[in-house]
Biotite code that builds the C-alpha atoms (Angstrom):
import biotite.structure as struc

atoms = struc.array([
    struc.Atom([-60.168, 62.800, -54.937], chain_id="A", res_id=1, res_name="MET", atom_name="CA", element="C"),
    struc.Atom([-57.489, 63.629, -57.577], chain_id="A", res_id=2, res_name="ASN", atom_name="CA", element="C"),
    struc.Atom([-57.957, 61.982, -60.940], chain_id="A", res_id=3, res_name="VAL", atom_name="CA", element="C"),
    struc.Atom([-55.016, 61.644, -63.162], chain_id="A", res_id=4, res_name="GLU", atom_name="CA", element="C"),
    struc.Atom([-55.653, 63.222, -66.442], chain_id="A", res_id=5, res_name="GLU", atom_name="CA", element="C"),
    struc.Atom([-55.078, 61.175, -69.629], chain_id="A", res_id=6, res_name="ALA", atom_name="CA", element="C"),
    struc.Atom([-52.263, 62.135, -71.784], chain_id="A", res_id=7, res_name="PRO", atom_name="CA", element="C"),
    struc.Atom([-53.261, 64.309, -74.604], chain_id="A", res_id=8, res_name="THR", atom_name="CA", element="C"),
    struc.Atom([-52.652, 63.225, -78.254], chain_id="A", res_id=9, res_name="PRO", atom_name="CA", element="C"),
    struc.Atom([-50.039, 65.964, -78.462], chain_id="A", res_id=10, res_name="VAL", atom_name="CA", element="C"),
    struc.Atom([-48.113, 64.586, -75.580], chain_id="A", res_id=11, res_name="ALA", atom_name="CA", element="C"),
    struc.Atom([-48.333, 60.927, -76.799], chain_id="A", res_id=12, res_name="VAL", atom_name="CA", element="C"),
    struc.Atom([-47.170, 62.210, -80.230], chain_id="A", res_id=13, res_name="SER", atom_name="CA", element="C"),
    struc.Atom([-43.975, 63.864, -78.494], chain_id="A", res_id=14, res_name="ARG", atom_name="CA", element="C"),
    struc.Atom([-43.275, 60.854, -76.507], chain_id="A", res_id=15, res_name="ARG", atom_name="CA", element="C"),
    struc.Atom([-43.317, 58.671, -79.696], chain_id="A", res_id=16, res_name="LEU", atom_name="CA", element="C"),
    struc.Atom([-41.126, 61.144, -81.594], chain_id="A", res_id=17, res_name="SER", atom_name="CA", element="C"),
    struc.Atom([-38.649, 61.159, -78.756], chain_id="A", res_id=18, res_name="GLY", atom_name="CA", element="C"),
    struc.Atom([-38.393, 57.308, -78.762], chain_id="A", res_id=19, res_name="LYS", atom_name="CA", element="C"),
    struc.Atom([-38.085, 57.368, -82.591], chain_id="A", res_id=20, res_name="LEU", atom_name="CA", element="C"),
    struc.Atom([-35.449, 59.846, -82.425], chain_id="A", res_id=21, res_name="PHE", atom_name="CA", element="C"),
    struc.Atom([-33.455, 57.861, -79.876], chain_id="A", res_id=22, res_name="GLY", atom_name="CA", element="C"),
    struc.Atom([-33.736, 54.743, -82.006], chain_id="A", res_id=23, res_name="LEU", atom_name="CA", element="C"),
    struc.Atom([-32.612, 56.664, -85.112], chain_id="A", res_id=24, res_name="LEU", atom_name="CA", element="C"),
    struc.Atom([-29.707, 58.056, -83.138], chain_id="A", res_id=25, res_name="THR", atom_name="CA", element="C"),
    struc.Atom([-28.742, 54.519, -82.087], chain_id="A", res_id=26, res_name="LEU", atom_name="CA", element="C"),
    struc.Atom([-29.005, 53.324, -85.560], chain_id="A", res_id=27, res_name="ALA", atom_name="CA", element="C"),
    struc.Atom([-26.896, 56.191, -86.919], chain_id="A", res_id=28, res_name="ALA", atom_name="CA", element="C"),
    struc.Atom([-24.162, 55.699, -84.488], chain_id="A", res_id=29, res_name="LEU", atom_name="CA", element="C"),
    struc.Atom([-23.933, 52.005, -85.142], chain_id="A", res_id=30, res_name="GLU", atom_name="CA", element="C"),
    struc.Atom([-23.893, 52.720, -88.892], chain_id="A", res_id=31, res_name="LEU", atom_name="CA", element="C"),
    struc.Atom([-21.051, 55.222, -88.395], chain_id="A", res_id=32, res_name="TRP", atom_name="CA", element="C"),
    struc.Atom([-18.772, 52.961, -86.402], chain_id="A", res_id=33, res_name="ILE", atom_name="CA", element="C"),
    struc.Atom([-19.500, 50.051, -88.693], chain_id="A", res_id=34, res_name="TRP", atom_name="CA", element="C"),
    struc.Atom([-18.072, 52.077, -91.773], chain_id="A", res_id=35, res_name="PHE", atom_name="CA", element="C"),
    struc.Atom([-15.169, 53.306, -89.657], chain_id="A", res_id=36, res_name="ASN", atom_name="CA", element="C"),
    struc.Atom([-14.176, 49.721, -88.892], chain_id="A", res_id=37, res_name="MET", atom_name="CA", element="C"),
    struc.Atom([-15.229, 48.127, -92.189], chain_id="A", res_id=38, res_name="VAL", atom_name="CA", element="C"),
    struc.Atom([-12.790, 45.823, -94.103], chain_id="A", res_id=39, res_name="GLY", atom_name="CA", element="C"),
    struc.Atom([-12.594, 45.479, -97.911], chain_id="A", res_id=40, res_name="LEU", atom_name="CA", element="C"),
    struc.Atom([-12.996, 42.491, -100.358], chain_id="A", res_id=41, res_name="ASP", atom_name="CA", element="C"),
    struc.Atom([-12.807, 44.501, -103.517], chain_id="A", res_id=42, res_name="TYR", atom_name="CA", element="C"),
    struc.Atom([-12.686, 43.540, -107.144], chain_id="A", res_id=43, res_name="GLU", atom_name="CA", element="C"),
    struc.Atom([-12.775, 46.335, -109.805], chain_id="A", res_id=44, res_name="ARG", atom_name="CA", element="C"),
    struc.Atom([-16.326, 47.219, -110.409], chain_id="A", res_id=45, res_name="GLY", atom_name="CA", element="C"),
    struc.Atom([-17.842, 46.058, -107.117], chain_id="A", res_id=46, res_name="ASP", atom_name="CA", element="C"),
    struc.Atom([-20.708, 48.226, -105.885], chain_id="A", res_id=47, res_name="LEU", atom_name="CA", element="C"),
    struc.Atom([-20.611, 47.074, -102.089], chain_id="A", res_id=48, res_name="PHE", atom_name="CA", element="C"),
    struc.Atom([-17.075, 45.598, -101.399], chain_id="A", res_id=49, res_name="PRO", atom_name="CA", element="C"),
    struc.Atom([-17.302, 46.177, -97.615], chain_id="A", res_id=50, res_name="PHE", atom_name="CA", element="C"),
    struc.Atom([-16.935, 43.280, -95.014], chain_id="A", res_id=51, res_name="THR", atom_name="CA", element="C"),
    struc.Atom([-17.810, 43.514, -91.255], chain_id="A", res_id=52, res_name="THR", atom_name="CA", element="C"),
    struc.Atom([-14.602, 43.834, -89.208], chain_id="A", res_id=53, res_name="ALA", atom_name="CA", element="C"),
    struc.Atom([-14.104, 41.323, -86.310], chain_id="A", res_id=54, res_name="HIS", atom_name="CA", element="C"),
    struc.Atom([-13.319, 44.179, -83.999], chain_id="A", res_id=55, res_name="TRP", atom_name="CA", element="C"),
    struc.Atom([-16.835, 45.543, -84.724], chain_id="A", res_id=56, res_name="PHE", atom_name="CA", element="C"),
    struc.Atom([-18.499, 42.418, -83.616], chain_id="A", res_id=57, res_name="ILE", atom_name="CA", element="C"),
    struc.Atom([-16.294, 42.044, -80.503], chain_id="A", res_id=58, res_name="ILE", atom_name="CA", element="C"),
    struc.Atom([-16.565, 45.756, -79.573], chain_id="A", res_id=59, res_name="GLY", atom_name="CA", element="C"),
    struc.Atom([-20.503, 45.608, -79.445], chain_id="A", res_id=60, res_name="GLN", atom_name="CA", element="C"),
    struc.Atom([-20.161, 44.735, -75.731], chain_id="A", res_id=61, res_name="MET", atom_name="CA", element="C"),
    struc.Atom([-18.619, 48.262, -75.239], chain_id="A", res_id=62, res_name="LEU", atom_name="CA", element="C"),
    struc.Atom([-20.145, 50.246, -77.949], chain_id="A", res_id=63, res_name="MET", atom_name="CA", element="C"),
    struc.Atom([-23.906, 49.235, -77.623], chain_id="A", res_id=64, res_name="LEU", atom_name="CA", element="C"),
    struc.Atom([-24.162, 50.285, -73.901], chain_id="A", res_id=65, res_name="PRO", atom_name="CA", element="C"),
    struc.Atom([-22.402, 53.664, -74.680], chain_id="A", res_id=66, res_name="PHE", atom_name="CA", element="C"),
    struc.Atom([-24.429, 54.288, -77.905], chain_id="A", res_id=67, res_name="PHE", atom_name="CA", element="C"),
    struc.Atom([-27.620, 53.196, -75.929], chain_id="A", res_id=68, res_name="GLY", atom_name="CA", element="C"),
    struc.Atom([-27.013, 55.816, -73.288], chain_id="A", res_id=69, res_name="VAL", atom_name="CA", element="C"),
    struc.Atom([-26.381, 58.522, -75.809], chain_id="A", res_id=70, res_name="VAL", atom_name="CA", element="C"),
    struc.Atom([-29.667, 57.546, -77.619], chain_id="A", res_id=71, res_name="ALA", atom_name="CA", element="C"),
    struc.Atom([-31.524, 57.444, -74.321], chain_id="A", res_id=72, res_name="TRP", atom_name="CA", element="C"),
    struc.Atom([-30.412, 60.965, -73.334], chain_id="A", res_id=73, res_name="ILE", atom_name="CA", element="C"),
    struc.Atom([-31.385, 62.201, -76.915], chain_id="A", res_id=74, res_name="SER", atom_name="CA", element="C"),
    struc.Atom([-34.807, 60.754, -76.594], chain_id="A", res_id=75, res_name="ALA", atom_name="CA", element="C"),
    struc.Atom([-35.337, 62.369, -73.164], chain_id="A", res_id=76, res_name="LEU", atom_name="CA", element="C"),
    struc.Atom([-34.112, 65.855, -74.375], chain_id="A", res_id=77, res_name="LEU", atom_name="CA", element="C"),
    struc.Atom([-35.774, 65.597, -77.681], chain_id="A", res_id=78, res_name="PHE", atom_name="CA", element="C"),
    struc.Atom([-38.951, 67.455, -76.401], chain_id="A", res_id=79, res_name="ASN", atom_name="CA", element="C"),
    struc.Atom([-36.932, 70.266, -74.733], chain_id="A", res_id=80, res_name="ARG", atom_name="CA", element="C"),
    struc.Atom([-34.869, 70.931, -77.806], chain_id="A", res_id=81, res_name="TRP", atom_name="CA", element="C"),
    struc.Atom([-35.692, 73.895, -80.056], chain_id="A", res_id=82, res_name="PRO", atom_name="CA", element="C"),
    struc.Atom([-36.760, 72.993, -83.651], chain_id="A", res_id=83, res_name="THR", atom_name="CA", element="C"),
    struc.Atom([-33.360, 74.182, -85.040], chain_id="A", res_id=84, res_name="VAL", atom_name="CA", element="C"),
    struc.Atom([-31.440, 71.807, -82.780], chain_id="A", res_id=85, res_name="LEU", atom_name="CA", element="C"),
    struc.Atom([-33.783, 68.918, -83.718], chain_id="A", res_id=86, res_name="ARG", atom_name="CA", element="C"),
    struc.Atom([-32.809, 69.503, -87.268], chain_id="A", res_id=87, res_name="LEU", atom_name="CA", element="C"),
    struc.Atom([-29.061, 70.089, -86.546], chain_id="A", res_id=88, res_name="LEU", atom_name="CA", element="C"),
    struc.Atom([-28.450, 66.853, -84.709], chain_id="A", res_id=89, res_name="VAL", atom_name="CA", element="C"),
    struc.Atom([-29.743, 64.535, -87.472], chain_id="A", res_id=90, res_name="PRO", atom_name="CA", element="C"),
    struc.Atom([-27.905, 66.684, -89.867], chain_id="A", res_id=91, res_name="GLY", atom_name="CA", element="C"),
    struc.Atom([-24.581, 66.179, -88.044], chain_id="A", res_id=92, res_name="GLY", atom_name="CA", element="C"),
    struc.Atom([-25.194, 62.374, -87.831], chain_id="A", res_id=93, res_name="LEU", atom_name="CA", element="C"),
    struc.Atom([-25.722, 62.258, -91.476], chain_id="A", res_id=94, res_name="ALA", atom_name="CA", element="C"),
    struc.Atom([-22.565, 64.206, -92.158], chain_id="A", res_id=95, res_name="VAL", atom_name="CA", element="C"),
    struc.Atom([-20.520, 61.704, -89.881], chain_id="A", res_id=96, res_name="LEU", atom_name="CA", element="C"),
    struc.Atom([-22.005, 58.779, -91.601], chain_id="A", res_id=97, res_name="ILE", atom_name="CA", element="C"),
    struc.Atom([-21.231, 60.421, -95.043], chain_id="A", res_id=98, res_name="GLY", atom_name="CA", element="C"),
    struc.Atom([-17.662, 61.083, -94.074], chain_id="A", res_id=99, res_name="LEU", atom_name="CA", element="C"),
    struc.Atom([-17.326, 57.471, -92.694], chain_id="A", res_id=100, res_name="ALA", atom_name="CA", element="C"),
    struc.Atom([-18.619, 55.997, -95.998], chain_id="A", res_id=101, res_name="ILE", atom_name="CA", element="C"),
    struc.Atom([-16.355, 58.234, -98.036], chain_id="A", res_id=102, res_name="HIS", atom_name="CA", element="C"),
    struc.Atom([-13.106, 57.254, -96.033], chain_id="A", res_id=103, res_name="ASP", atom_name="CA", element="C"),
    struc.Atom([-14.005, 53.580, -96.406], chain_id="A", res_id=104, res_name="ALA", atom_name="CA", element="C"),
    struc.Atom([-14.296, 53.615, -100.190], chain_id="A", res_id=105, res_name="LEU", atom_name="CA", element="C"),
    struc.Atom([-11.630, 51.680, -102.014], chain_id="A", res_id=106, res_name="PRO", atom_name="CA", element="C"),
    struc.Atom([-10.033, 54.789, -103.567], chain_id="A", res_id=107, res_name="ALA", atom_name="CA", element="C"),
    struc.Atom([-9.731, 56.530, -100.241], chain_id="A", res_id=108, res_name="GLN", atom_name="CA", element="C"),
    struc.Atom([-8.385, 53.355, -98.741], chain_id="A", res_id=109, res_name="ARG", atom_name="CA", element="C"),
    struc.Atom([-5.776, 53.123, -101.537], chain_id="A", res_id=110, res_name="LEU", atom_name="CA", element="C"),
    struc.Atom([-4.573, 56.582, -100.623], chain_id="A", res_id=111, res_name="LYS", atom_name="CA", element="C"),
    struc.Atom([-4.060, 55.567, -97.061], chain_id="A", res_id=112, res_name="TRP", atom_name="CA", element="C"),
    struc.Atom([-2.255, 52.306, -97.916], chain_id="A", res_id=113, res_name="LEU", atom_name="CA", element="C"),
    struc.Atom([0.220, 53.501, -100.536], chain_id="A", res_id=114, res_name="ILE", atom_name="CA", element="C"),
    struc.Atom([0.158, 57.338, -100.030], chain_id="A", res_id=115, res_name="GLY", atom_name="CA", element="C"),
    struc.Atom([-1.837, 60.089, -102.072], chain_id="A", res_id=116, res_name="PRO", atom_name="CA", element="C"),
    struc.Atom([1.021, 60.774, -104.449], chain_id="A", res_id=117, res_name="LYS", atom_name="CA", element="C"),
    struc.Atom([1.255, 57.130, -105.597], chain_id="A", res_id=118, res_name="LEU", atom_name="CA", element="C"),
    struc.Atom([-2.465, 56.697, -105.655], chain_id="A", res_id=119, res_name="ALA", atom_name="CA", element="C"),
    struc.Atom([-2.724, 59.435, -108.248], chain_id="A", res_id=120, res_name="GLN", atom_name="CA", element="C"),
    struc.Atom([-0.940, 57.059, -110.752], chain_id="A", res_id=121, res_name="HIS", atom_name="CA", element="C"),
    struc.Atom([-2.815, 53.877, -109.817], chain_id="A", res_id=122, res_name="ALA", atom_name="CA", element="C"),
    struc.Atom([-6.202, 52.212, -110.166], chain_id="A", res_id=123, res_name="LEU", atom_name="CA", element="C"),
    struc.Atom([-7.234, 49.563, -107.808], chain_id="A", res_id=124, res_name="ALA", atom_name="CA", element="C"),
    struc.Atom([-8.027, 46.268, -109.567], chain_id="A", res_id=125, res_name="ARG", atom_name="CA", element="C"),
    struc.Atom([-8.284, 44.302, -106.365], chain_id="A", res_id=126, res_name="ARG", atom_name="CA", element="C"),
    struc.Atom([-7.938, 45.052, -102.585], chain_id="A", res_id=127, res_name="ILE", atom_name="CA", element="C"),
    struc.Atom([-8.422, 42.778, -99.771], chain_id="A", res_id=128, res_name="GLU", atom_name="CA", element="C"),
    struc.Atom([-8.249, 44.515, -96.367], chain_id="A", res_id=129, res_name="LEU", atom_name="CA", element="C"),
    struc.Atom([-8.730, 43.117, -92.879], chain_id="A", res_id=130, res_name="GLY", atom_name="CA", element="C"),
    struc.Atom([-7.670, 43.182, -89.297], chain_id="A", res_id=131, res_name="ASP", atom_name="CA", element="C"),
    struc.Atom([-5.406, 40.729, -87.556], chain_id="A", res_id=132, res_name="SER", atom_name="CA", element="C"),
    struc.Atom([-6.398, 41.772, -84.090], chain_id="A", res_id=133, res_name="HIS", atom_name="CA", element="C"),
    struc.Atom([-3.082, 41.839, -82.232], chain_id="A", res_id=134, res_name="GLY", atom_name="CA", element="C"),
    struc.Atom([-0.858, 42.698, -85.328], chain_id="A", res_id=135, res_name="ASP", atom_name="CA", element="C"),
    struc.Atom([-3.114, 45.520, -86.646], chain_id="A", res_id=136, res_name="GLY", atom_name="CA", element="C"),
    struc.Atom([-4.578, 45.928, -90.134], chain_id="A", res_id=137, res_name="GLN", atom_name="CA", element="C"),
    struc.Atom([-3.188, 44.248, -93.190], chain_id="A", res_id=138, res_name="TRP", atom_name="CA", element="C"),
    struc.Atom([-4.005, 44.463, -97.098], chain_id="A", res_id=139, res_name="ALA", atom_name="CA", element="C"),
    struc.Atom([-3.124, 42.768, -100.151], chain_id="A", res_id=140, res_name="TYR", atom_name="CA", element="C"),
    struc.Atom([-3.985, 44.130, -103.668], chain_id="A", res_id=141, res_name="GLY", atom_name="CA", element="C"),
    struc.Atom([-3.235, 44.617, -107.321], chain_id="A", res_id=142, res_name="VAL", atom_name="CA", element="C"),
    struc.Atom([-2.948, 47.923, -109.079], chain_id="A", res_id=143, res_name="LEU", atom_name="CA", element="C"),
    struc.Atom([-2.971, 49.036, -112.724], chain_id="A", res_id=144, res_name="GLN", atom_name="CA", element="C"),
    struc.Atom([-0.319, 51.820, -112.793], chain_id="A", res_id=145, res_name="ILE", atom_name="CA", element="C"),
    struc.Atom([0.704, 54.392, -115.383], chain_id="A", res_id=146, res_name="ASP", atom_name="CA", element="C"),
    struc.Atom([4.297, 55.449, -116.413], chain_id="A", res_id=147, res_name="THR", atom_name="CA", element="C"),
    struc.Atom([4.660, 57.967, -113.660], chain_id="A", res_id=148, res_name="ALA", atom_name="CA", element="C"),
    struc.Atom([4.110, 55.504, -110.873], chain_id="A", res_id=149, res_name="PHE", atom_name="CA", element="C"),
    struc.Atom([7.565, 54.178, -110.609], chain_id="A", res_id=150, res_name="GLN", atom_name="CA", element="C"),
    struc.Atom([9.146, 57.628, -110.979], chain_id="A", res_id=151, res_name="ALA", atom_name="CA", element="C"),
    struc.Atom([7.051, 58.990, -108.111], chain_id="A", res_id=152, res_name="THR", atom_name="CA", element="C"),
    struc.Atom([8.045, 55.933, -106.145], chain_id="A", res_id=153, res_name="LEU", atom_name="CA", element="C"),
    struc.Atom([11.677, 56.685, -106.648], chain_id="A", res_id=154, res_name="LEU", atom_name="CA", element="C"),
    struc.Atom([11.302, 60.250, -105.582], chain_id="A", res_id=155, res_name="GLU", atom_name="CA", element="C"),
    struc.Atom([9.364, 59.132, -102.458], chain_id="A", res_id=156, res_name="ALA", atom_name="CA", element="C"),
    struc.Atom([11.164, 58.808, -99.084], chain_id="A", res_id=157, res_name="GLN", atom_name="CA", element="C"),
    struc.Atom([11.004, 55.675, -97.154], chain_id="A", res_id=158, res_name="GLY", atom_name="CA", element="C"),
    struc.Atom([11.319, 53.147, -99.902], chain_id="A", res_id=159, res_name="PHE", atom_name="CA", element="C"),
    struc.Atom([14.165, 50.996, -100.836], chain_id="A", res_id=160, res_name="GLU", atom_name="CA", element="C"),
    struc.Atom([14.748, 48.167, -103.369], chain_id="A", res_id=161, res_name="THR", atom_name="CA", element="C"),
    struc.Atom([15.072, 44.510, -102.270], chain_id="A", res_id=162, res_name="PHE", atom_name="CA", element="C"),
    struc.Atom([15.025, 41.072, -103.893], chain_id="A", res_id=163, res_name="LYS", atom_name="CA", element="C"),
    struc.Atom([13.278, 38.314, -102.113], chain_id="A", res_id=164, res_name="PRO", atom_name="CA", element="C"),
    struc.Atom([13.534, 34.718, -103.235], chain_id="A", res_id=165, res_name="PRO", atom_name="CA", element="C"),
    struc.Atom([11.098, 34.511, -106.191], chain_id="A", res_id=166, res_name="PHE", atom_name="CA", element="C"),
    struc.Atom([9.279, 31.298, -105.141], chain_id="A", res_id=167, res_name="ASP", atom_name="CA", element="C"),
    struc.Atom([8.729, 32.807, -101.571], chain_id="A", res_id=168, res_name="ASP", atom_name="CA", element="C"),
    struc.Atom([6.949, 35.899, -102.677], chain_id="A", res_id=169, res_name="TYR", atom_name="CA", element="C"),
    struc.Atom([3.261, 34.973, -103.140], chain_id="A", res_id=170, res_name="VAL", atom_name="CA", element="C"),
    struc.Atom([1.711, 37.335, -105.760], chain_id="A", res_id=171, res_name="VAL", atom_name="CA", element="C"),
    struc.Atom([-1.875, 36.207, -105.909], chain_id="A", res_id=172, res_name="SER", atom_name="CA", element="C"),
    struc.Atom([-4.161, 33.118, -105.838], chain_id="A", res_id=173, res_name="GLY", atom_name="CA", element="C"),
    struc.Atom([-5.307, 34.220, -109.369], chain_id="A", res_id=174, res_name="SER", atom_name="CA", element="C"),
    struc.Atom([-3.760, 32.309, -112.341], chain_id="A", res_id=175, res_name="PRO", atom_name="CA", element="C"),
    struc.Atom([-4.063, 35.510, -114.359], chain_id="A", res_id=176, res_name="GLU", atom_name="CA", element="C"),
    struc.Atom([-2.175, 37.478, -111.868], chain_id="A", res_id=177, res_name="GLU", atom_name="CA", element="C"),
    struc.Atom([0.418, 34.864, -111.332], chain_id="A", res_id=178, res_name="LYS", atom_name="CA", element="C"),
    struc.Atom([1.186, 34.899, -115.102], chain_id="A", res_id=179, res_name="ALA", atom_name="CA", element="C"),
    struc.Atom([2.228, 38.631, -114.790], chain_id="A", res_id=180, res_name="LEU", atom_name="CA", element="C"),
    struc.Atom([5.024, 37.841, -112.429], chain_id="A", res_id=181, res_name="ALA", atom_name="CA", element="C"),
    struc.Atom([8.552, 37.255, -113.786], chain_id="A", res_id=182, res_name="THR", atom_name="CA", element="C"),
    struc.Atom([12.085, 36.930, -112.446], chain_id="A", res_id=183, res_name="ASN", atom_name="CA", element="C"),
    struc.Atom([12.761, 40.480, -113.757], chain_id="A", res_id=184, res_name="ARG", atom_name="CA", element="C"),
    struc.Atom([10.133, 42.141, -111.446], chain_id="A", res_id=185, res_name="ASP", atom_name="CA", element="C"),
    struc.Atom([11.296, 45.028, -109.339], chain_id="A", res_id=186, res_name="THR", atom_name="CA", element="C"),
    struc.Atom([10.623, 45.057, -105.602], chain_id="A", res_id=187, res_name="PHE", atom_name="CA", element="C"),
    struc.Atom([10.366, 47.978, -103.239], chain_id="A", res_id=188, res_name="PHE", atom_name="CA", element="C"),
    struc.Atom([9.555, 48.063, -99.549], chain_id="A", res_id=189, res_name="LYS", atom_name="CA", element="C"),
    struc.Atom([9.070, 50.610, -96.689], chain_id="A", res_id=190, res_name="SER", atom_name="CA", element="C"),
    struc.Atom([8.341, 50.265, -93.096], chain_id="A", res_id=191, res_name="LYS", atom_name="CA", element="C"),
    struc.Atom([4.934, 48.642, -93.631], chain_id="A", res_id=192, res_name="ARG", atom_name="CA", element="C"),
    struc.Atom([4.568, 48.296, -97.418], chain_id="A", res_id=193, res_name="LEU", atom_name="CA", element="C"),
    struc.Atom([5.953, 45.894, -100.002], chain_id="A", res_id=194, res_name="GLU", atom_name="CA", element="C"),
    struc.Atom([5.491, 46.623, -103.662], chain_id="A", res_id=195, res_name="LEU", atom_name="CA", element="C"),
    struc.Atom([6.240, 44.223, -106.679], chain_id="A", res_id=196, res_name="ARG", atom_name="CA", element="C"),
    struc.Atom([6.371, 46.006, -110.113], chain_id="A", res_id=197, res_name="MET", atom_name="CA", element="C"),
    struc.Atom([5.721, 44.082, -113.133], chain_id="A", res_id=198, res_name="SER", atom_name="CA", element="C"),
    struc.Atom([8.424, 43.999, -115.896], chain_id="A", res_id=199, res_name="GLU", atom_name="CA", element="C"),
    struc.Atom([6.216, 45.885, -118.335], chain_id="A", res_id=200, res_name="ASP", atom_name="CA", element="C"),
    struc.Atom([5.614, 48.662, -115.750], chain_id="A", res_id=201, res_name="GLY", atom_name="CA", element="C"),
    struc.Atom([1.816, 48.310, -115.994], chain_id="A", res_id=202, res_name="LYS", atom_name="CA", element="C"),
    struc.Atom([0.892, 46.344, -112.817], chain_id="A", res_id=203, res_name="TRP", atom_name="CA", element="C"),
    struc.Atom([1.997, 46.521, -109.125], chain_id="A", res_id=204, res_name="CYS", atom_name="CA", element="C"),
    struc.Atom([1.263, 43.976, -106.548], chain_id="A", res_id=205, res_name="PHE", atom_name="CA", element="C"),
    struc.Atom([1.247, 45.291, -102.817], chain_id="A", res_id=206, res_name="PHE", atom_name="CA", element="C"),
    struc.Atom([1.203, 43.939, -99.367], chain_id="A", res_id=207, res_name="HIS", atom_name="CA", element="C"),
    struc.Atom([0.575, 46.139, -96.391], chain_id="A", res_id=208, res_name="TYR", atom_name="CA", element="C"),
    struc.Atom([0.919, 45.300, -92.723], chain_id="A", res_id=209, res_name="SER", atom_name="CA", element="C"),
    struc.Atom([0.975, 47.496, -89.465], chain_id="A", res_id=210, res_name="GLU", atom_name="CA", element="C"),
    struc.Atom([2.825, 44.656, -87.811], chain_id="A", res_id=211, res_name="PHE", atom_name="CA", element="C"),
    struc.Atom([6.402, 45.707, -87.714], chain_id="A", res_id=212, res_name="VAL", atom_name="CA", element="C"),
    struc.Atom([8.830, 43.027, -86.330], chain_id="A", res_id=213, res_name="PRO", atom_name="CA", element="C"),
    struc.Atom([11.014, 44.056, -83.557], chain_id="A", res_id=214, res_name="ARG", atom_name="CA", element="C"),
    struc.Atom([14.617, 44.573, -84.428], chain_id="A", res_id=215, res_name="VAL", atom_name="CA", element="C"),
    struc.Atom([17.087, 43.430, -81.738], chain_id="A", res_id=216, res_name="ALA", atom_name="CA", element="C"),
    struc.Atom([19.433, 46.189, -80.331], chain_id="A", res_id=217, res_name="SER", atom_name="CA", element="C"),
    struc.Atom([23.140, 45.788, -80.827], chain_id="A", res_id=218, res_name="PRO", atom_name="CA", element="C"),
    struc.Atom([23.591, 44.679, -77.288], chain_id="A", res_id=219, res_name="ALA", atom_name="CA", element="C"),
    struc.Atom([21.175, 41.700, -77.897], chain_id="A", res_id=220, res_name="GLU", atom_name="CA", element="C"),
    struc.Atom([22.781, 40.466, -81.134], chain_id="A", res_id=221, res_name="ARG", atom_name="CA", element="C"),
])
């Protein structure tokens, strides 16, 4: 009569290590995708200005099963991997999370919103960034700029001046920021970005939107 041998303490330890590694893989992938999709509600000096994107919550129906399969495979293969690979995989996940956090920081988001050249001459005082689902990402913000900002803007391609009705261009809900706006402000716009430069050249209000209204063709006009 065959009697099944009880698993040794070493075998039990390896199984637990594999399960723990699978859970850590799942948590790392979830953290990575969260920072890749994160929104911003930033005021100068905030230590954690991130907000959960709507798409992250909705996308869990697709992401969790996929990440779960990856974590399950990782747990199964854990005991077969050499020690070097067991160290490289967590290290690679840590690098991915670090890069995602770096790209989500307000300073990096500002480079993406207004371009790296303009961002060199600006400090973000406030940035609010989110996703409107069908119309893509949007952002509002206030920048403290130096004297080279407007000169760099004039040299940049894709920007043109415009003059909207003063009362129709909402600057901010903050009374302090509204007080900075005057009828002598300068306005610039590109395909997705609108900038409002204060008269003293020290402040810039911006609005970014990935939604670009469709322009009718000559035949449709």
